[in-house]
Steps between C-alpha positions, in 0.01 A plus 500: 500500500634388165349801325708734714819356354354520152408866555852578626650318202288699254591829668872419499482384138322817390759718680784311333338539158444871562864550597619306196281715270642812662859383443432399142332830414787693662751292302313567175485873581874512566567318174291755306677789672839360406388440141380859448742740667395859567817642348536363151832451325355715222448803725788683329316478169191678638373836380660818626317733739415764242331253266321333791364836622372575148325164491338568839388845380340351191326230705369761744366720219327200341337403829392864557338510157319174567359634827389833354123535459365729227192683621438729201180410315580686176821538304 
């Protein structure tokens, strides 16, 4: 009979600990989100669209060249 109360106590204690871990992890996540905003104050200093498109074109050409397989045996 006494073990039933002990089992209930352990179950309630584990649920309370689980809920406290959930709240603490949510609080830490919210703190990280507030620390690193999506829109930076330096967004106005970013690159313009034309320069960004050139950079993307260069990156795409580099990745295409890396993926190209030469299948010619002789030069």
